[in-house]
C-alpha positions as CSV (number, residue, x, y, z in Angstrom):
1,M,10.1,14.3,3.7
2,S,12.0,12.0,1.4
3,D,10.3,10.5,-1.6
4,A,10.2,7.0,0.0
5,L,8.7,8.3,3.2
6,D,6.2,10.4,1.2
7,W,5.3,7.3,-0.8
8,N,4.9,5.2,2.3
9,A,2.7,7.8,4.0
10,T,0.4,8.1,1.0
11,T,0.2,4.4,0.5
12,I,-0.6,3.8,4.2
13,A,-3.4,6.4,4.1
14,E,-4.9,4.9,0.9
15,F,-4.6,1.4,2.4
16,R,-6.5,2.4,5.6
17,A,-9.1,4.5,3.7
18,N,-9.9,1.6,1.3
19,E,-10.0,-1.5,3.6
20,G,-6.5,-2.7,2.6
21,R,-6.6,-1.9,-1.1
22,V,-4.4,0.6,-3.0
23,G,-4.3,1.8,-6.6
24,G,-1.6,2.8,-8.9
25,N,1.2,0.3,-9.6
26,F,-0.1,-1.9,-6.8
27,A,-3.8,-2.0,-7.8
28,G,-5.1,-5.5,-7.2
29,A,-1.9,-6.6,-5.5
30,P,-2.1,-8.2,-2.0
31,M,-0.8,-5.5,0.3
32,V,-0.1,-5.5,4.0
33,L,1.2,-2.9,6.4
34,V,4.1,-4.3,8.5
35,H,4.5,-2.8,12.0
36,H,8.0,-3.1,13.4
37,R,10.1,-1.5,16.1
38,G,13.5,0.0,15.3
39,R,16.2,-2.3,16.7
40,K,18.4,0.7,17.5
41,S,16.0,3.6,18.0
42,G,13.1,1.7,19.6
43,R,10.7,3.8,17.5
44,D,7.6,2.2,16.0
45,Y,7.4,2.1,12.2
46,V,4.9,1.0,9.5
47,T,6.0,-0.2,6.1
48,P,3.6,-1.1,3.2
49,T,4.7,-4.1,1.2
50,M,3.2,-6.8,-1.0
51,Y,2.8,-10.3,0.3
52,L,2.2,-13.8,-0.9
53,P,-0.5,-15.8,1.0
54,H,0.4,-19.4,2.0
55,D,-1.3,-22.0,-0.3
56,T,-3.2,-23.8,2.5
57,A,-2.5,-21.9,5.9
58,P,-4.6,-18.7,6.0
59,D,-2.7,-17.4,9.0
60,V,0.7,-17.4,7.1
61,I,1.9,-14.8,4.6
62,Y,5.3,-14.2,3.1
63,V,7.0,-10.8,2.6
64,F,10.0,-10.0,0.5
65,A,12.8,-7.7,1.5
66,T,13.5,-6.5,-2.1
67,K,14.1,-2.8,-1.4
68,A,13.2,-2.5,-5.1
69,G,16.4,-4.3,-6.1
70,A,18.8,-2.1,-4.0
71,P,22.1,-3.6,-2.9
72,T,21.2,-3.6,0.8
73,N,18.4,-5.1,2.9
74,P,15.6,-2.8,4.0
75,D,15.5,-1.6,7.7
76,W,12.2,-3.2,8.2
77,Y,13.7,-6.6,7.5
78,R,16.5,-6.1,10.0
79,N,14.0,-4.8,12.6
80,L,11.7,-7.8,12.2
81,T,14.3,-10.5,12.3
82,A,16.0,-8.9,15.3
83,A,12.7,-8.8,17.2
84,G,11.3,-12.1,16.0
85,D,7.8,-10.7,16.0
86,G,5.8,-7.8,14.8
87,S,2.3,-7.1,13.7
88,V,0.5,-6.6,10.4
89,E,-2.6,-4.8,9.0
90,R,-4.2,-7.0,6.5
91,G,-7.4,-5.6,5.0
92,T,-9.2,-4.2,8.0
93,E,-7.6,-6.5,10.6
94,T,-4.5,-6.0,12.7
95,Y,-2.8,-8.9,14.4
96,T,0.5,-10.0,15.9
97,V,2.9,-12.3,14.0
98,T,6.0,-14.3,14.6
99,V,8.8,-14.0,12.1
100,R,10.8,-16.8,10.5
101,E,13.3,-16.3,7.7
102,L,13.1,-18.9,4.9
103,A,16.3,-20.5,3.6
104,G,17.5,-22.8,0.8
105,A,14.9,-24.5,-1.4
106,E,12.0,-23.3,0.7
107,R,13.0,-19.7,0.2
108,D,13.7,-20.2,-3.5
109,R,10.3,-21.9,-4.1
110,V,8.4,-19.1,-2.4
111,Y,10.3,-16.3,-4.1
112,A,9.9,-18.0,-7.5
113,E,6.2,-18.1,-7.0
114,Q,6.0,-14.4,-6.2
115,A,8.2,-13.6,-9.2
116,R,5.9,-15.7,-11.4
117,R,2.9,-13.8,-10.2
118,Y,4.6,-10.4,-10.2
119,P,7.5,-10.2,-12.7
120,G,8.9,-7.1,-11.0
121,F,10.2,-9.4,-8.3
122,A,12.2,-11.3,-10.9
123,E,13.8,-8.0,-11.9
124,Y,14.7,-7.2,-8.3
125,A,16.4,-10.6,-8.0
126,R,18.3,-10.0,-11.3
127,Q,19.5,-6.6,-9.9
128,T,20.9,-8.2,-6.8
129,V,22.6,-11.2,-8.3
130,G,26.1,-11.5,-6.8
131,V,25.3,-8.8,-4.3
132,R,22.7,-10.3,-2.0
133,T,19.9,-12.9,-1.9
134,I,16.6,-11.2,-1.3
135,P,15.3,-12.4,2.1
136,V,11.9,-14.0,2.4
137,L,10.1,-13.8,5.7
138,E,7.2,-16.0,6.9
139,L,4.8,-14.0,9.1
140,R,2.6,-16.3,11.1
141,R,-0.4,-15.1,13.1
142,M,0.1,-15.6,16.8
């Protein structure tokens, strides 16, 4: 198993065992498990990621396709945008979501807030300057 898959499996197990909370580098951070179907394979996948809650709409969260500052977008991002929907585990609840990619000033505002709260996101953006703009997805409960 690759390091990334091993980390995902460990994080998913910890998330589920602790009602949506994990420790380590992500202790106290808002985490969600994103369920998505492979756009080519048709396989079901689960990916842990941090999220930013919407300021006033409790049924909306934002996720960030950082891939830790890598030069390419993560597969989960491509899968979700291709499908237009998916589901999330948030705390002890699982629900279906619609997917909308943010653009322009809206995207920049949401990403800047995440980077303000979690400076590692500013570093990911710095690493991708001139290569790609990190996508921000709005996940809205259906």
